[in-house]
C-alpha positions as CSV (number, residue, x, y, z in Angstrom):
1,M,48.1,139.1,-83.2
2,H,47.0,137.7,-86.6
3,A,49.5,136.0,-89.0
4,F,49.0,138.5,-91.9
5,P,50.0,141.7,-89.9
6,V,53.0,139.8,-88.4
7,A,54.1,138.9,-91.9
8,I,53.8,142.5,-93.2
9,V,55.7,143.9,-90.2
10,S,58.4,141.2,-90.6
11,A,58.8,141.9,-94.3
12,G,59.0,145.6,-93.6
13,L,61.8,145.1,-91.0
14,L,63.7,142.9,-93.5
15,L,63.4,145.7,-96.1
16,L,64.6,148.3,-93.6
17,S,67.6,146.2,-92.7
18,R,68.6,146.1,-96.3
19,C,68.4,149.9,-96.7
20,S,71.2,150.9,-94.3
21,D,74.7,149.6,-94.1
22,G,78.1,150.8,-93.0
23,Y,81.7,150.7,-94.1
24,T,85.0,150.2,-92.5
25,G,88.5,151.0,-93.7
26,K,92.1,152.0,-92.7
27,S,94.0,155.0,-93.7
28,E,97.5,156.2,-93.1
29,A,97.9,158.8,-90.4
30,S,100.9,161.0,-89.5
31,I,102.3,160.3,-86.0
32,Q,103.2,163.3,-83.9
33,D,104.0,163.2,-80.2
34,G,102.8,159.6,-79.9
35,K,99.4,160.5,-81.4
36,C,97.7,160.0,-84.8
37,V,96.9,163.1,-86.8
38,Y,94.3,162.5,-89.4
39,Q,92.6,165.2,-91.5
40,G,93.8,167.7,-88.9
41,V,92.4,165.9,-85.9
42,E,94.8,164.7,-83.2
43,I,93.8,161.3,-81.7
44,A,95.5,159.4,-78.9
45,H,96.6,155.8,-79.4
46,N,93.7,153.4,-79.1
47,R,91.3,156.3,-78.7
48,T,88.4,157.1,-81.0
49,A,87.3,160.4,-82.5
50,R,83.6,160.5,-83.2
51,N,82.8,163.0,-85.9
52,V,79.7,164.7,-87.2
53,S,81.0,165.6,-90.7
54,P,82.0,163.3,-92.1
55,C,79.8,160.9,-90.1
56,E,82.6,158.6,-89.1
57,S,84.6,157.3,-86.2
58,W,88.4,157.2,-86.4
59,T,90.4,155.0,-84.0
60,C,94.2,155.6,-83.8
61,D,96.8,152.9,-84.0
62,V,100.2,154.5,-83.4
63,N,102.0,151.2,-83.9
64,E,100.7,150.8,-87.5
65,G,100.5,154.5,-88.2
66,T,96.9,154.2,-89.2
67,V,93.4,155.1,-88.3
68,H,90.6,152.6,-88.5
69,I,87.5,154.2,-90.0
70,V,83.9,153.3,-89.4
71,G,81.1,155.1,-91.3
72,C,77.5,154.7,-92.3
73,V,75.9,154.5,-95.7
74,T,72.2,154.7,-96.5
75,W,71.0,153.5,-99.8
76,G,67.5,155.0,-99.6
77,A,64.2,154.8,-97.9
78,P,61.2,152.7,-99.0
79,E,58.2,154.5,-100.4
80,N,56.3,156.7,-97.9
81,C,59.3,156.7,-95.6
82,L,61.9,159.4,-94.8
83,L,65.6,159.5,-93.9
84,E,66.1,161.2,-90.6
85,K,69.5,162.8,-90.1
86,K,70.7,164.2,-86.8
87,I,73.6,166.4,-86.0
88,K,75.3,164.2,-83.5
89,P,78.7,162.5,-83.3
90,H,79.0,159.1,-85.1
91,P,77.1,156.8,-85.0
92,G,74.3,159.2,-83.9
93,C,74.6,161.1,-87.2
94,C,73.9,158.0,-89.3
95,P,70.6,158.5,-91.3
96,K,67.7,156.4,-90.0
97,V,64.7,155.2,-92.0
98,V,61.5,156.5,-90.4
99,C,58.2,155.1,-91.7
100,P,54.6,155.9,-90.7
101,P,53.0,153.3,-88.3
102,V,51.6,150.2,-89.9
103,R,47.8,150.1,-89.8
104,T,46.2,146.8,-88.8
C-alpha cells in the first residue's frame, strides 16, 4: 500500500473518532422491593436495563439509591457520510457514521 492512501485513511479514521462520543451520569432512583425504579422501569441491583429510546443503559445501585447512566452522542457526520441509526437496545442504537469507500 502506498503512503498517501494510508495517510488519507488514517486522517479519515481520526476524523470519525472525533464525531462520536458518549456520556455517563448518575440519577436518583426510587427503591421498591430491593430494586431500582427509574423512569417507570424496574431494575434489579447490579443489573442493567438496555433501552432503545432513550438510547441509554441504566445500571441499578440499590445501596446508593441511584442508576448509573451510559448514553451516546453523535456530533455529526463528515461531508458525503451519513448517520446510520438502528432500533436496537443500547449500545446498538447509537448512531454510526457510514461513509462511501475510499477510492485509491
